[in-house]
N, C-alpha and C positions, 0 to 999 in steps of 0.2 A: 472787721471783727471776726473772730474765730470762736466757736463754741465746742467744748469737749464735755460730753455727758458720760458719766459712769452709771451703769444700771445695777440695781439691787433692791433690797427691801429694807425699810428704815428701822425696824425694831431691833433691839440688842440681841434677841434670840436668833436673828438671822445673820448676825455680823460675820460669822466665820463659816457660812454655808457656801456651797459651790455656786449657787445662784447670785451671790454677792461678790463674785470675782471682779466685776466692774467697779464697785465701790472700793474694794481693797486696792486694786491697781491705781485708781484715781487718787486715793490718799497718798500713795507712794510718789506718784507723779507730782502732786502738789508740793511735796518736800523740795523738789528741784526748781519749781517755778515761782513760789510765793512763800512769804513768811506770814501771810494772813491766816486767820482761823476761819473755818466754815461758819457762815452766818445763815440762819434760817430766813428765807424770803417767802412770806406767805402768799404774795402775789403769784410767784412761780411755783409754789408748792414744792420747794426744793431747798437743799443746802447749796450755798452760792458763794463763789469767790470771783471777783473781777480783778484782773491784773493787766493793766494797760488795755490793749485791745483783745484780750483773751478772757473768756468767761468759762468757768468750770462749774458744773452742777451735778448734784446727786438728787434725783427726784425722790420726793417723800410720798408719792402717790401709790406706792407698792408697784412691783414689777409690771403687772398687767395693765396699769394705767399710766405708764411712763410718758406716753405721748401727750397727755394733758399738760404736764410740766414743760416739756420741750416746746410745745405749741405756744403756751403762755409767754415763755421767755422770748421766743422768736417774734411773736406778735408785738410784744412790748418794745422791742428794739427795731420795730418797723421792717422786719425781714419777712413778715407775712401781713397781708391786709387784715385789719382788725374786724371789719364787718363780716367777711367771709370765713375767716379762720383757715383759709386754704392758700396755697401758693397761687400767684397770678396765672401761672400756666401749670396744668397738671403734669406731673412727672418732671418738674423743674430740677435742674442740677444743683444740689447743695453740697456736692462732694468736696469743695474747697472751703466750705463754711462750717460744716457740722461733722464732728467725729463722735461716734458712739462706741464706748468700750463695754463689752458684755461677755458673759460666759457662753460657751458653746459645747454642748455634749457630743457633737459630731467630730470634735477635734481632740486628739490625745492630750492628756495633761502634760504641761511643760512645752507645749507648742502654741504658737499664735499665728493668726492669719489676718491680713488686711484685705478687705474687699470694699468695692464701691458698687452701687446700683445692683444690689442683690436682694432677693426676697427674704422673708422672715425665717424660713426653714423651721417653722413651728415655734420659734421663740416669741413668747407673748409680749415681752417688752418691746421688741423690734416691731412686731405686728401692730402694737398700739401707736408707735411713732409713725409708721407708714400710714396708718389710717388717719391720724390727726394732721399730718403734713400733706397728705395727698401725693406723696412721692416716696419711692424707695431709693432714690438716687442721692445717697449721702454716704460718707465714709464710715466704715466699721472696723473696729479692732476686736477680733474674736479670740477670746482666751479659752484655750482647751481645758476642759475639766474632766474628760473621760478617763477613768481608770478601768481598763478592760475587764479585769477580774472582779471588780465591784459592780460596775454599771449593769452587767447582765443579770444580777441578782435582784435588782429593785425596779419598780415602775419608774418611769422618767421623773414624774413629779416628786416622788420620794427621794430619788437620787439627787436631783438638783438642790433639794432642801437639806441634804445631809451635810454634816460639818466636815471641813477639811481636817486632815490629820495635822499635827504640829509641824512635821517635816514638810508637808505640802504648803502650809502657810509660809514657812521660811523660804521655800522655792519661789512662791508667788511674789514675796516682798523683796527678793534679791534677784535671782536669775531672770524671772519673767518680767519684773518691773524694769530691769535694765534693758531688755529687748524692746519693751513697749516705749521706753523713753526715746529711743531712736525714731520710732514711727511718729511719736508726738512732736518731736523737734522738727521732723520733716514736714508734718502737717502745719505746724505753726510758722514754718520757714525761719527758724532761729538756729 
């Protein structure tokens, strides 16, 4: 089983914000892997699609609590012990099992970076997942959202919640989603 998580915030008002790059990219990836629609799964607190041995989720817990959703899903599928809610071994390697797609203000827009076993770098969604799973050793696909001329003018929290311009959305859903598709296919081994 392989799990791909896109991070974002669930309300419509956040749909085209920089912090929702994970949701935006995952929606485009789904177009290539499934003809299913997103279904809300209350147990996982997420929008959910299961396609063969692949599970795609968009947590509905808001960014800062994304780990709750990921932990619930992994526990349900017996990838985590239910009683403890933690991995059998602290810092267990989930890099072949879990891929999280999220925005990254430290990377220029139109760039992506794949990492494994790295810290949160201040990203609250990643911090929540690390705290809930007891490990930072999972795969991440970091979507660059930094526009140098803009990001210096705003505090980080305001910048990540600012909306993408229409041309940036087009770039995300074409150029960047094409780049991420290769990483996802490699991760899923298809």
